[in-house]
N, C-alpha and C positions, 0 to 999 in steps of 0.2 A: 504494500500500500504506500503510495506516495501522496503526501498532502502538503498544501501550502501552510507554512507555519512561521510566524515571525519571532515567537518566543525562543529564548536560548537557554539551554541547560548545559552547564559545563560539567561533563561527566567522563569517567574513564573506567577501566576495569582492572581487576587484580591480575598480577602476573609475575610472581616471584621467581627468580632464577638463583640457584644456589651458589653464591660467591660472597665472601666478605673481603674487603680490602682495607685492612687497618692502616692508619696513616704511618708511612715510613717504617713499617715493620721489617726488621732485618732477617729474622729466622721464622722461621716458622715451625619350599615344598611343592611339588608339582600339581597342577590342575589338569584334569583330563576333559577335553571337550568332545562331545559327540553331537554333531549338528546335522540336521537333515533338511533344513529349509532350502528353498530353491536358490541356486547360485546367483541368478540375476537380481535377486532382491537384497543381496548382502554386500554389494560392491561399493557402497558409499559409507565412509566412516568419518566422523568428525569428533575431535576431542579437545576443543579449545576452551571449554569451561573449566575454570580453576579446579573445582572439586573432582571432576572426572579425571583431569590430567594428573592431579596429585595421586589419586588412588591407583591409576594405571602405572605411574612411575615407581610407586612403592613396590608393586609386584615385579615390574621390569620385564615381565613375560618369561624370564629365564626358567627353563624347565617345563613350561606350559606344553602340553601334549594335545595333539589333534588326531583323532582316530575316526575316519569317516569313509563311507563308500559314496562315490559320485553316483547319485541316483537319477540324474537326467543328463541328456547330452548337452554339454555346455557350449558346443561349437568349438572353434579353435581357440582354446584358452591355455595359457602357459601355467606351469605348475606353481611358480612363485606368485602369480596373480591370483590363482585359485585359492591358495592357502591364505594369502593376506586378506582376501575377502571373507574368509571364514572366522578370522580372529579379530574382533573389533578393536580398532585403534592401532594395531601393529603396523609398522612400516614395511614396505616391500623389500627395502634394503636389508632389514633384519631377517626376514624370511630367506632372502637370497644367501646370506651368510650361513644360515642353518642348513640350507641345501648343500652348499659347497663344503660344509663341514661333515657331510655324510650322515646327517641326522634325519633325513627324509627317505622313506621307501614307498614304492608303488608296487602293489601286488607282491609284497615281500622282497622286492629287489631294491637295493639302495640306488637312488638316483641323485647324481651330483650336478646335473645339468638344469639350470634354472629355467631354460626355455622349453623343457620337455612338455609336450601337449598332453593334457588329461582327457579321458573319455569316459563315457557312462560305464559303470561297473568297476572302475578302478578303485582299489582299496588303498587309501592313503594314510600313512602314519607319519607324524611329524613331531619332533621335539625341538622347541626353540632354544637356541644356543645362548650361552652366557654373553652379556654385554662385554665388549672389550674396551677398557678405558682408553681415553685419548690423553695425550700428553700436551699440556699447555705450558709453554715456557715464556718467561718475560721477554718482550721484544721492544727495542728502542724505536717506538713509533710515535710520531708527533701527535699530541692530543690538543684539541681546541677546548681548553678549560674555560668555561663561562663563569663558574663559581666553585670555590672549594673552602671548606673549613674542616675541623677535625671530625665532623660527623657525616657530612654529605659532600658529594662531588657532582656537579652538573657539567656535562660535556655536550659539545655540538658535534654530533656524529656525522662524518662525511658520507656521501652516497658511496655505495659499493663496499662498505665495510660491514662485515658480519659481526654481530654482538659477541658471540662466544664460539669457541672451537666446536666443530662438528665434522662428521665424515665429509670429505671434500673441501672443508674449510678449517684445516687444522692450525693454520698460522695466519698472522696478519689481522687478527680479530681485536675487537675492543678490549676483551679480557686480557689478551697478550700484552696490549699496551698498558693497561691498568696494573697488571702484575709488575711491570717494569716501573711504572710511576710510583707505586707504593712499596717498591723494593721487596717484593715477595719472591720466594723461590719457585722453581718449576713445580707444577701440581699435576696430579692425574685426575681427570674428570670422567665420571661415569655418565654417559649420555642417556637422555631420554629418547623416546621413539621419534618425536618430531624432527630431531636433529639429522635424520637420515635422508630427508627429502629436499634436495635442492632448495628452491625458493621458499618452500614451506618451513625450512629450518628457522625462519625468522618469526615463527608463531609466537604471539605474546604470552602464551600460557604454557611454556615448557619449563622444566626444572631439572637441574643437574647437580650432582654432588661433587665437591672438590676435596681432595685429600692432600696433605703435605707429603713431600717425597720421603721425609725421614720417618715420621711417626705414623703415617696413615690416619691421623686424627682429622676429623672433618673441619674444614673452614666454613663457617656458617654462611647462610644466604646473604647476598649483598646487592646484586643487580635486581632491581624491583620490577622493571618492565623492559620491553624491547621495541625496536623499530625494524621494519623490513630491511633487508640488505640494501635495496635500492633507495630507501627513504633517507633523506638527510634531516638533521635537526636535533632538537634537545632531548636529552635523556638523563635521568637522575640515578646515581649509584649511592647505596648506603655503605658507610664505613664501619658501623658497629651494629650489634644485634638489636639494640633498642631502636635505632634509626630505621632499620629494616622492617621491624614489626610495625612501627608507627606509619611508615610510608605505605606498607602493604595494606594496612587498614584503610588508609585514605583511598587507595585504588579500589578496594573492595566496596567502599561506601560511595564511590563515584564522585568524590569531592575534589579530585585532582583537576586542575584546569589544563586542558591540552587543546591547542588550536592548530589546525593544519591548513596549509594552502596548497592548491594544485592548479595546474593548467590542463584544460580538458580539450578534447576534440569535439567541437560543437558547443552548444549552449543548453543549460538545463531547461526543462519545460516551464519553470517559473523562476523568478529572481530570488526567491527564498522558499524553503520548504523543509519537510521532514519525510524521510523514507524509512518505512518500517517493513522490512523484508527479511525473512529467515535466511540463513547462510549455511551451506554444507559443502563438503568436498565434492568437486566435480567428478562423477563416476568415470568420465572419459579421460580425465587428466588429473593425476594425483597432486600435482604441484599447484593446482588452481582451485579456488573456491568458487561457488556460484550462488547467486541470490535466487531463491525460488518462491513461487506463489504459495503463500501459507495454506491455501485451500487444498494443496496436494497432500498435506498431512505426512510429509516425509519424516520418519522417526529419527533421522540423523540430523535434521536441520535445527539450528540454534537461533533463537530470537535475536534479531539485530536491528538497531535503530540509529540513524544518523541524521543530523541537521546540517543543512548547507545554506550558504548565502552567496549569491553572485556579487563579487566586488567590482568586476569590470567585464564588459563584453568586448572581446578583442577581435581584430582582423575582420571587421564587418560581419561578425557572427560566426566566423570560422573556428573560434576558440573562446575560452572564458577563464578568468581568474576566479577561483571558487574557494571560499573559506568553509572548513568542515569542523564540526564539533560532535564528538561521539557520545552516545548514550550507553553503548555497549562497546566491547573491544574484541570483536571476533577477528580471526585470521584474515588479513587482506580486506577488512571490512569496507574501507573507502573505495578501494579498487573494484570490489565486487558490486557495490551499490552504484558506483559511477557507470559501470558497464551495463547494469540492469536499466539504468535511466537513459541509456543510449548516448552517454557522453564519456567514453573511456578516457583515462588519463593520457595525456600526450606522452609518447614514449613507452607506454605500457604494452609491449608486444604480447604478453601473456593474456591480457584482458581486452585485446582488440584495438588498443590505441597505437596502431602500427604507423610506420613512417609513410606508407602509401596512402593510408586513410587520411592522415594529417595533411599531406600535400594535395590530395584531391579536394579537401575542404578549403585549403588556403590559396591554391593556385588561381582559382577563378576570382578571388577577392583582392588579390595583390596585383600591383602593376608589374608588367613583364620585366622591368629593369631591376626588380628586387627578387625575382624568382631564384636566381643563382645563390644569393646569400641565404635566402630562406631554405632552399634545398640543403645547403651546407649545414645550417644550424639543426634542421630536423634530422638529417642523416647522422649528425654527431651525437644525438641523444642515445644514451646507452642504459637508461633507467627511466621509470615512471617519474613524471614531474610532480613529486609530492614532497612536501617539506614540513617538518614539525616546527612551527613558528614560535609558539608560546607554551611555556610550562610554568604552572603555579601550584604551590602546595604549602601546607603548614609545616614550618621547620620542626622536626621531631624533638628538638631539645629546647629551643627558645619559645616555641609556640606562636611565633610570628608568621604572618602570611608573607611569603616571598614569591616573586614572579620574575621570570626571565623571558626575553625575546631575542631572537637572532635572525638576521636576514637570510634568505635563501642563497645558495652558492652560485657561482658564475654560470654554470650550464643552464640553470633556471632563469637567472636574470637576463642573460643575453637573448634568449629566445623570447622572453617577455617583452623586452625592449623592441625587438623586431616586430612582434605582433602589434604592439602599440603604435608603431609607425604606420602600419597598414590602416589602422583605425581603432579607436577606443571609445567606449561609452561607460562612464563610471556610475556606480550605484551606491547608495547610502547603505552601509552595513547595519542591519537591524540588531539592536541590543535588547537583552532581556530586561 
């Protein structure tokens, strides 16, 4: 449901991630699943609510067993896909590692080929392997620190930086940089399930444990929320247990102020509004979420609501600068809602904001003498034009309201400037 709405509610959602970063610290049973439901009805899984994610990660799936006979012809379906669709919330990468480890058999024969096709009548036995810890080492990576005291750290995360190590992103993360900044040693991290899936690794609701290299004693949670890999902007980190608990409670209560801005392909149907549309994982593309009509009653869909306000109509209607405020914090919520509204974010190849779509909208609206520069700017976009502009919260120790803002980076501002040259119409942002 999309509705016009001028009122603003500044809300966010809980998303603790298990790291603590003390200031300048120098040292530091099996479940058996027997499932007989139809394959086609089990392929969509979503686990971005905090409570579900926490319980799933406590179990970690290690030792979970699946014993099942394929009771219908699933068509041409790979073994890894079939198993991952039978165990809610597990990643395909985790299943693949179990297959390669020799922990999966079909009709009594061990199969270590993840692309093996299953067929009706196959008897499949699978045991999920133990999670292998990732190693996170301090790395000398520049941090854009907006604010720091002995309790909290606010950073301006650049686009393309992953928040914490995950399979495929073991180095160069924000965690690696903060370990160095806070003079912490190398740590071993036990990953949760979301961290295995490419872009979805930046899910706001994942949690991982961190252990010191020497004692294996846990370093308590510290990163309270996350941003997608491609999203730039403000993020807060707790430096002590009290700060983490206090900030987590604020996210849970939706009292954190978070404002995003984006550039879209096209213009929203109204200059201000509210979109209330459940989100679940796209059954055809695991790294993508999708907004669905609530009347479909999808059991995996999670309630999601976003408020938006058009700040400027750009390039004679070919694009717009849109402010977003979230009432919930689902994975890729803004991106999925924008796509549903028919205005995918500029540069968001995963959700339809492709370079070709952008140029088809802009070329007819721009004079021919600027086509070359426009094409160059659009072609250089390697991420969705989404920026976390404002972050406000109650300081966990002083009790004071503090608020930070930072402008978007160069790739965002350069194309915004070019779009303004083609044409701009500004709108008054509605306040609550």
